[in-house]
C-alpha positions as CSV (number, residue, x, y, z in Angstrom):
1,M,0.0,0.3,0.0
2,I,1.2,3.6,-0.7
3,S,0.1,6.8,0.2
4,Q,0.9,10.4,-0.3
5,D,-0.7,11.7,3.0
6,G,-0.7,9.0,5.7
7,Y,-4.5,9.1,5.4
8,R,-5.7,7.7,2.0
9,W,-4.1,4.4,0.5
10,Q,-3.9,2.3,-2.7
11,R,-2.4,-0.8,-3.5
12,Y,0.8,-0.8,-4.6
13,T,2.4,-3.8,-6.7
14,L,6.1,-4.2,-7.2
15,S,7.6,-5.6,-10.4
16,S,8.1,-8.7,-8.6
17,H,6.5,-11.8,-8.7
18,A,7.4,-13.2,-5.3
19,P,5.6,-11.7,-1.7
20,I,6.8,-9.3,-0.3
21,N,8.2,-10.3,3.3
22,G,8.8,-6.7,4.8
23,I,9.9,-2.9,4.4
24,A,12.3,-1.3,6.3
25,Y,13.5,2.6,6.5
26,G,16.8,3.6,7.5
27,N,19.3,6.2,6.2
28,G,17.2,7.6,3.7
29,R,16.1,4.6,1.8
30,Y,13.2,1.9,1.8
31,V,14.0,-1.4,1.5
32,A,11.8,-4.2,0.7
33,V,12.7,-7.6,1.0
34,A,10.7,-10.6,-0.9
35,D,10.8,-14.4,-1.2
36,L,13.5,-15.8,-3.7
37,G,16.1,-13.6,-2.2
38,L,15.0,-10.1,-4.2
39,T,15.4,-6.9,-2.7
40,Y,14.4,-3.5,-3.5
41,V,15.3,0.0,-2.7
42,S,13.8,3.7,-2.7
43,T,14.3,6.9,-1.6
44,D,10.3,8.2,-1.8
45,G,8.6,4.9,-1.3
46,L,6.9,5.4,-4.8
47,N,9.5,4.5,-7.1
48,W,11.5,0.7,-6.6
49,Q,14.4,-0.4,-8.4
50,R,15.6,-3.9,-7.7
51,A,19.0,-3.8,-5.9
52,N,22.2,-5.8,-7.0
53,G,24.1,-7.5,-4.4
54,L,24.8,-6.6,-0.6
55,G,25.6,-3.2,-1.8
56,L,22.2,-1.6,-2.3
C-alpha cells in the first residue's frame, strides 16, 4: 500500500512476482525484501529499483 498523506492509501505492486515479506526504512532509503532473495530499494517509497548485491 502507498500513501502520499498517510490517510488515503492505495494498493501498489512491485514488478516482483515474489511476495514482499517486509519493508524497512533507514538512512534515507526504503528496503523491501521478497521471497527468492529479491530486494528492492526506494528513496521516496513510490519509485522502486531492484537492488543488486549487498551494496544496495
